N, C-alpha and C positions, 0 to 999 in steps of 0.2 A: 286722795288728800292726806297725806297726814296729820296729825291733830297736834295742835299746841298747849294740848292740856299740859295741866302741871303734876306731876300722878306722884302728891303726898299725902298724909293719912289722916288728915284732916279735912280733908275733902271730901265725903259723903258723897256724890255726885259720878264718884269712881268704884267705891266701895264694891265687892264682890258678893252676886248673889247671895240669900240665906241660905244657908247649908252649905255652902265653898268650903272647901278643903281650910283646914287654918294651917300656918307657917309649919315649919319643918319639927319645929318645936315639939308640940302637941300644946302650946297654953293656947288657951281660948280666949285671955281677955288682956287689955293692954296694958304692959306692963316696961316699970323703965328699962332701959340699955345707956349704962355707960360705956359714951366711946372718944373719941380725940377732939370731938367739939361741945364735948359737953355732954347730957344727961338726956338723951332724949325720951320719948315714950313711941312706942311701938304697937301700933294694934295689926294686931297678927292678920287681922283680915284684910291690911297695906302689904303683905309681905309678896312681894316677886319672887317668883319660884322661877330660876337657871337651871332648867335641867342636869348642861352637862357643865357650869359656872361660868366661869370669865375663865380668858386666853390666862394663862399660866397661871388660875387658881380654879381649877377645875374644882377641888372639893369644896368652895363658898357658892351657896347653891340661894340660899335664900336673904335679900337685900329690901330693904326701905329707902323709898328716897325724900329727903326731906331737903328743907331749904338751909341758908345757913342765914347766920342772924345779923350778922353786917351789911348793913346797908348800902357796901362800897360793893358790894358781891352779890345783887339783888339773880344776876345773870343769871348766875350757876347755883346748882343743886351740887347733893353729895347723894352718890348710891352706900348708902351704911349698910355693910355687912348685918345680920341678923346673932350668925351663932358665932361670928370672932368678930368683935367690936371692936379690935386691936385694927383690922379693912377694913377701907373705905378708901372711895375714891372721888374727886370733882371731875361734877359733869357737867357739859354746857349743852341745851333743849337747843338747835340750831331754828330759829321762823322758819317759817315757809319761805320767805323774798331772798333769803341769804347768799341761797343757790348755793352754801359748801357743796355739797352733793345735789345734784341733777334728780331733781322728783320721781325724773323715770326711774334711774337707779334706784332708789328708797323703795319707791312703791316695785320694785323686782325681787327686789332682798324681801321688802312685806309679804310678796305674797308666791316665794321661794318657803319662807320658811310657815304658810299660811298662817299669818297673822291680818285680818283685813284693815284694813289702810285707814278704814274711820273709825281704829280705835286707837291705831300707831301711836306711840309716841317713841320720838329719838332722842337719844342720848349720845352725845361725842365726850371719850371718857379724854381729860383735860390731863396735862404733865406744866408741872410748874419746872423753870430754871432758876436759880438763885445764883448770881454771881456776886462780889465784892459792891460792885455798882450799879448792876440791874437786876432785872425778875421779867425773864419772859416767862410762855403762855402756852403753849402748842394744842391743839386737838388730833386725836386717831381720826382723819376722816377712810383709812382702807376699814377698821372695824368696828363700826357706830353702835350701841347698844339698843335693839329694838326692842318695847314691850307692846306685849299684848293689853289695853289697860282694861278691857271687859274681863280678860280671864287669869291678870297676875303670871304671863308667861310671862318669862322674856331672854333673850338669846342675843348674845354679841356677834355678828355678823361677820363675815370677813369678805368685801367687795373682791369679785372677780378681778385678774389683771392688775396694771398695776397705775391707774384713773386718778387713786388717790392716796397720797403722799401719810402715811402714818403721824408725821412732824407737820402741822399745819399753820403756821402762825398766827394769830388772833389776839 
């Protein structure tokens, strides 16, 4: 089963073990980062390393997951790049019973990248489309972000076949 835990720097229950490598920046104590969402405090122990980056952003390998301050958007998170503060993604952590992606498919994806399902955090990247009179949100079900919360490793996994759309309205 994949976890519904929230991966944020303030949560000590998901901190890596003592002696684990700090972020790729070499900083080993919390620091402030100016982002489009304001100033955030980054604990280097909470930086998730994406060896291959995200699709289209292979150079961006260090991210933190943060909560949005606005209470209207509590269901979303921000996947914030720590080496490029201008780069961030709105992300949606699906609940186990949402059935957006079948549990068996998530478990198969986790197994293929060798992430234990007990430590798995799943995030779906959100696209916001605005027009003059409306706003629509969609999530990418074809390429979910998988995070091993015990080792602070991440991968954007492309689901095989065409079962899942790149744009699923939420």
